[in-house]
Each structure stands twice: as C-alpha cells, then as structure tokens.
C-alpha positions in Angstrom: 0.0 0.0 0.0 1.3 3.4 -0.9 0.0 6.9 -1.7 1.0 9.4 -4.4 3.2 12.3 -3.3 1.3 15.6 -2.9 1.3 17.9 -5.9 3.4 20.7 -4.4 6.9 22.0 -4.6 7.8 21.3 -1.0 6.7 18.3 1.0 6.6 18.3 4.8 7.8 15.2 6.5 7.4 15.2 10.3 9.0 12.7 12.6 7.3 12.4 16.0 9.7 11.1 18.7 13.4 10.6 18.9 13.3 6.8 19.2 15.7 4.1 18.0 14.2 4.0 14.5 14.1 7.8 14.0 17.6 8.5 15.0 18.6 6.2 12.2 16.3 7.9 9.8 17.9 11.2 10.6 21.4 9.8 10.2 20.6 8.3 6.9 18.7 11.4 5.7 21.8 13.5 6.3 23.7 11.3 3.9 20.9 11.0 1.4 18.6 14.0 1.5 15.8 14.5 -1.0 15.5 18.0 -2.6 12.2 19.7 -2.0 11.5 17.9 1.3 11.3 19.8 4.6 12.2 17.5 7.5 11.1 18.2 11.1 11.6 16.2 14.3 9.3 16.8 17.3 10.7 15.5 20.6 10.1 16.4 24.3 13.8 16.3 24.9 17.0 17.2 23.1 18.9 14.1 24.2 17.3 10.7 23.7 18.5 7.7 25.7 19.6 4.3 24.3 17.5 1.9 26.4 20.1 -0.9 26.1 22.5 1.0 28.2 20.1 2.1 31.0 21.1 -0.7 33.5 24.8 0.3 33.0 23.9 4.0 33.5 22.0 3.3 36.7 24.8 1.0 38.0 27.3 3.8 37.4 29.3 2.2 34.5 28.4 5.0 32.1 28.0 8.7 32.1 24.9 10.3 30.7 26.6 11.6 27.6 27.7 8.0 26.7 24.1 6.7 26.8 22.2 9.6 25.2 22.0 10.8 21.6 22.2 14.5 20.9 19.1 15.1 18.8 19.9 18.8 18.1 23.3 17.7 16.7 21.7 14.9 14.7 19.0 17.2 13.3 21.7 19.7 12.3 23.5 17.0 10.3 20.2 15.9 8.7 19.2 19.4 7.8 16.1 18.9 9.9 14.2 21.4 12.2 13.9 20.3 15.9 10.8 21.3 17.7 10.9 20.5 21.5 7.5 19.4 22.7 5.1 16.4 22.7 2.3 15.7 20.3 -1.1 15.6 22.1 -3.4 15.1 19.1 -3.4 14.5 15.3 -5.9 16.1 13.0 -5.7 13.4 10.3 -8.2 15.1 8.0 -6.3 18.4 7.8 -2.9 16.8 8.4 -2.1 18.9 11.5 -0.3 18.1 14.7 -1.2 19.7 18.0 1.9 20.2 20.1 1.4 20.2 23.9 4.0 22.8 24.8 1.5 25.5 23.8 -0.9 26.3 21.1 1.6 25.3 18.4 0.3 23.4 15.3 2.5 21.7 12.8 1.2 20.9 9.3 2.5 17.8 7.5 2.2 15.8 4.3 3.9 12.7 5.6 4.1 11.6 9.2 6.3 9.0 11.0 5.7 8.1 14.7 8.5 6.6 16.9 7.7 8.2 20.2 7.7 5.2 22.5 5.3 4.2 25.2 4.0 5.5 28.5 3.9 4.0 32.1 1.0 1.7 32.9 -0.7 3.7 35.6 -3.7 1.4 36.2 -2.7 0.5 39.8 -4.4 2.9 42.2 -1.8 5.2 43.9 0.8 4.9 41.1 0.7 8.6 40.2 1.0 9.8 43.7 3.4 7.3 45.3 5.6 5.7 42.6 8.3 6.6 40.1 8.0 5.1 36.6 11.1 3.9 34.7 9.6 5.1 31.4 10.3 7.6 30.1 14.0 6.9 30.8 15.0 10.5 30.2 12.9 11.5 33.3 13.8 8.5 35.5 17.6 9.0 35.4 17.6 12.6 37.0 15.2 11.1 39.6 17.6 8.3 40.4 20.4 10.9 40.9 18.2 12.7 43.4 17.4 9.4 45.1 21.2 8.7 45.6 21.6 12.1 47.1 18.8 11.4 49.5 20.4 8.1 50.5 23.6 10.0 51.1 21.8 12.2 53.7 19.6 9.5 55.3 20.2 8.7 58.9 17.8 5.7 59.2 17.7 2.5 57.1 15.9 2.8 53.7 13.8 0.5 51.6 13.4 0.5 47.8 10.9 -1.7 45.9 10.8 -2.4 42.2 7.4 -3.6 40.9 7.8 -5.8 37.9 9.7 -9.1 37.4 10.5 -8.9 33.8 13.9 -8.3 32.3 13.8 -4.6 32.9 12.9 -5.0 36.6 15.6 -7.6 37.2 18.3 -5.6 35.5 17.2 -2.4 37.3 17.2 -3.8 40.8 20.6 -5.4 40.3 21.9 -2.1 38.8 20.6 -0.2 41.9 22.2 -2.7 44.3 25.6 -2.2 42.5 25.4 1.6 42.5 24.4 1.7 46.2 27.1 -0.8 47.3 29.8 1.2 45.4 28.7 4.6 46.8 30.8 5.1 50.0 28.8 8.2 51.0 25.7 6.0 51.8 26.1 5.0 55.5 22.7 3.4 56.2 21.4 0.0 55.2 19.3 0.0 52.0 16.9 -2.9 51.5 15.9 -3.7 47.9 12.7 -5.6 47.0 11.6 -7.1 43.7 7.8 -7.5 43.5 6.2 -9.6 40.8 3.1 -11.6 40.1 4.4 -15.1 39.2 6.2 -17.7 41.2 9.5 -16.7 39.4 10.9 -13.6 37.8 11.6 -13.6 34.1 8.6 -15.8 33.4 9.0 -15.6 29.6 12.7 -16.8 29.7 13.9 -20.4 29.7 14.3 -22.1 33.1 18.1 -22.2 32.8 18.1 -18.3 32.5 15.6 -17.8 35.3 17.6 -20.0 37.6 20.9 -18.1 37.0 19.2 -14.7 37.4 17.5 -15.7 40.7 20.9 -16.9 41.9 22.3 -13.4 41.1 19.3 -11.8 42.8 19.8 -13.8 46.0 23.6 -13.2 46.0 22.8 -9.4 45.8 20.5 -9.8 48.8 17.4 -8.7 46.8 14.2 -9.6 48.7 11.9 -11.5 46.2 8.1 -11.1 46.7 6.5 -13.9 44.6 2.9 -14.2 43.5 2.2 -10.6 44.6 -0.7 -9.1 42.8 -0.3 -5.4 43.6 -3.8 -3.9 44.3 -2.8 -0.4 45.3 0.1 1.8 46.4 0.1 4.2 49.4 2.7 6.3 51.1 5.5 4.0 52.1 3.7 0.7 51.3 2.8 -1.7 48.5 -0.5 -3.5 49.0 -0.9 -6.9 47.5 -4.1 -8.8 47.1 -4.9 -10.5 50.4 -3.1 -9.2 53.5 0.5 -8.7 52.3 2.0 -5.3 52.6 5.5 -4.4 51.6 7.1 -1.4 53.2 9.0 0.8 50.8 10.4 4.4 51.1 10.6 4.5 47.3 8.5 2.5 44.8 9.7 2.2 41.2 7.3 1.0 38.6 8.8 -1.3 36.0 5.8 -3.2 34.7 4.7 -3.5 31.1 4.3 0.0 29.7 1.1 1.1 27.8 0.3 2.9 24.6 -0.4 6.6 24.8 -4.0 7.5 24.2 -3.6 10.1 21.4 -3.0 7.7 18.5 -6.3 6.0 19.0 -8.3 9.2 19.9 -6.8 10.8 16.8 -8.4 8.1 14.6 -5.4 5.9 13.7 -6.1 2.2 13.6 -4.8 0.5 16.7 -4.7 -3.0 18.1 -6.6 -4.0 21.2 -3.9 -2.6 23.5 -3.9 0.8 21.7 -0.7 0.4 19.8 -0.7 1.7 16.2 -1.5 -1.1 13.7 1.0 -1.1 10.9 1.5 -3.0 7.6 4.7 -4.7 6.8 5.7 -1.5 5.0 5.5 0.2 8.4 2.5 2.3 7.2 -0.6 2.8 9.3 -3.3 0.3 8.3 -5.8 3.2 8.2 -3.8 6.1 6.9 -1.1 5.4 4.3 0.6 8.8 4.7 1.4 7.9 8.4 4.2 5.5 9.3 5.1 4.2 12.7 7.9 2.1 14.3 9.2 0.9 17.7 7.3 0.3 20.9 4.3 2.5 19.9 3.5 0.3 16.9 2.7 -3.3 16.2 3.0 -5.1 12.8 -0.3 -6.8 12.4 1.0 -9.7 10.3 4.1 -10.2 12.4 3.5 -9.2 16.0 6.5 -9.0 18.2 7.4 -8.1 21.8 8.0 -4.4 22.5 11.8 -4.5 22.6 14.4 -2.0 21.4 16.0 -4.5 19.1 13.0 -4.5 16.8 13.0 -0.7 16.5 16.7 -0.8 15.7 16.1 -3.2 12.8 13.1 -1.1 11.6 15.2 2.1 11.3 16.8 1.5 7.8 13.5 0.1 6.4 11.6 3.1 7.7 14.1 5.5 6.1 13.9 3.7 2.7 10.2 3.5 2.7 9.8 7.2 3.7 12.0 8.2 0.8 10.2 5.9 -1.6 6.8 7.2 -0.5 8.0 10.8 -1.0 9.0 9.9 -4.5 5.9 7.9 -5.3 7.7 4.6 -5.5 6.6 1.1 -4.4 7.4 0.3 -0.8 9.4 -2.6 0.6 8.1 -5.0 3.3 9.8 -5.6 6.6 9.9 -9.1 8.1 11.1 -8.9 11.7 13.3 -11.7 13.1 11.5 -14.4 15.1 14.1 -14.6 17.9 16.9 -12.3 19.0 19.9 -12.2 21.3 19.1 -11.1 24.9 21.9 -10.0 27.2 20.8 -9.3 30.8 23.2 -7.1 32.9 23.7 -8.4 36.4 24.5 -5.1 38.1 28.3 -5.3 38.2 30.2 -5.9 35.0 28.8 -9.3 34.5 25.9 -10.5 32.2 24.0 -13.4 30.9 23.4 -14.0 27.2 20.5 -15.9 25.9 19.2 -16.9 22.5 16.9 -19.7 21.5 18.7 -23.1 21.3 21.9 -21.6 22.8 23.3 -22.7 26.2 23.4 -20.0 28.8 26.5 -17.8 28.6 27.5 -15.9 31.7 30.5 -13.9 32.9 32.4 -10.6 32.7 33.3 -11.3 29.1 29.5 -11.4 28.3 29.2 -7.9 29.8 32.2 -6.7 27.7 30.5 -8.2 24.6 27.3 -6.3 25.4 29.3 -3.1 26.1 31.0 -3.4 22.7 27.6 -3.9 20.9 26.0 -0.9 22.7 29.0 1.4 22.2 29.1 0.4 18.5 25.5 1.5 18.1 26.1 4.8 19.9 29.2 5.6 17.8 26.9 5.9 14.8 25.4 9.1 16.3 28.4 11.1 17.4 29.1 14.7 16.3 28.4 16.0 12.8 32.1 15.6 12.0 32.0 11.9 13.0 28.8 11.3 11.0 30.4 12.9 7.9 33.5 10.7 8.3 31.3 7.6 8.5 29.7 8.5 5.1 
C-alpha cells in the first residue's frame, strides 16, 4: 500500500519522537537528502536515551553523555528542524499536529511516529506514590536525586521495584551495585523485587531464570513472589490479600502502555492501543502515516515491545519514507523471530541468551554487550563523526 506524493513544490515530512528508528532515519537522511522535502523532528527532549545502556547508566558504569544521543546535533547533520515538545493530538483530516508545549500546530504531508510508550498507571496510587522507569529521560535525574537522598539518610531505607520482567531484574541489580559502590551512603538499604508469578523472568527459559535468581539472591534482593499489587500508598505496596511491603521508594517497572492520542486521533490500533501497521511500516488506516518501535505493532508479524526491533526497523523506515515521498513502491519488513538477549547483572557481568543456545555468563559477556552498545552509539556522534562515516 502506498500513496501518491502531494502535488506541491515542497513536501513536509514530520518525525514524532526521537526513538531508536528515527535516529537512524535522521542519520541516513543527512547522507541522502531529497530535494524539495522539509524534515522536522518533534521530541520532548534534546537528548534521547539508548535503552540498552540504561542498566549500566543506573549502575554507574556509564556517564549520561555516553548513553544519550544529541538530537539537536543529529538534526543539524540531517538538515532537519527540531521542535521541542510532545504531540497531544493529530488532525488526520487536515494533516495537522497539536503540540502540547503550547498552542503550536505543525502541518505535515507525511508523518512518522516513533515516540515510545508510557507507564501503565492502572494501579491505584501509582501517580502519587511511585516513580516510573519510562520515560527513561525522566527517570535518570530522579535516580540521581534518590542517591543524594540516600547520602543524607540517617535511618535504614527500603526501595521496591514492581515488575519481574527483564527490565525489573536488570534495574534492581543495577541499583544494588550503585548503592554498594557509593561510599557516602552510610545506612542499610533494603531492595525488594515484587512480581506476580512464582518466578521472575517468566518468559525466559528455566536455565536463565535460575541463573538470574541466583544473582538476585547473591545481591540480597528480597523477592516477593505471587504478589498481585492492588494499590500503592505512602511507604507501602498493598498486594491482594493481606500482604503489605514497606518501601520508602516505589519504582514501577511493569509493562508500559500505549499513549491515548494515536487511538483518539483516529489511527487504527490493536486491542492494546498500539498503532496497527502494515509490513511497509505504514498505518493500516492512513497510508501517509508511518510508525515504528514500541508505539506500533506489525499486524501480520506481532513481536514483543523491545528496542532490538526498533533498531532493525530504522533502515527500512528510512527507505520507505524516501520511496513514499517519490511515489515509488514500498518494501516489506519481516522482523526476526528470535533475537539475542543480554541481561546485565549489576556489576560488569551479564547473561546472554538466544533460543537453542546454552546460557552464557560472565564478565566477558558484559564486555560483549558493552561493545555492541558502544558500536550502536558511535553511529550518532558529532556531525564531524557522521560525515567521516559517510
């Protein structure tokens, strides 16, 4: 499915969100611009985080500049305009975007959405008493503030992470490492991992779950199994039944949700509110709208919401946007069925997993992950570096 380019001298292509797919679009556009196309990026922040390096950032292995991409620099290289703000609504009939930082409206001919997902706030008390991991750009400054509060604490402290998926496990182990390495913290800090099932990482093979639980126990993480969180209150997590878990700080690391504005704008979405897209990465309802990353779901090839899929979608999205602008047939994208997962264990150690592989664990696995992550980030250095790569 494609649509003819507008009959006008200049076409407006707008990218909403600075996600893993869009940063690649910007990089590739800077090397292969199309004459007569005005490119704009709308993003709430000027620096976008690479999610794969978040555990290392929280653990203290990286500095912020090593894990964030400078969108202003990248837009400069691509010849794109950067508007700092968030999209709150799309007028698909008139092809206009409402930007939430004021009354600004941006008109477009073609639109691409890679703005990520939002915290799932369905648990009562979440807004008032919890800190969400997503968006990452907001969580990291909060974590720095938490460490400063722990520096000044004079009584023992308790931190609870709600969510036993890969993100929750990596986060609690990263926190333990950062706290244990910080000599200015003089009080005991108890860490809790709260999850619904009998084991954390329920979607992983038994051999991986067992190794990760060993790492959690070694790090003295308190595991709260089969805990269905019913509500949060000041200093407490309430589970169905009578269980209450004390926590001075509650961090929400559950499955994130789709934002409401794609559906309310009239875009076709799946039952969870994620934008339904064809294999060309076009919206199933509006062919002049493309989407990629966590905010979207390929209808014919559904996949988990993981950064690896957005990274693979980036070059395809770039090519199809350029082909659409020129009225050419689009290419289909077929996402991989399985992928390499490397779970960081707090310190500079990690576990690697892929279907049919044996479990790989050790410091060398962390160095392998570090090399992969740094190689990805190197693609988005300064304009001088980008030009040298061309």
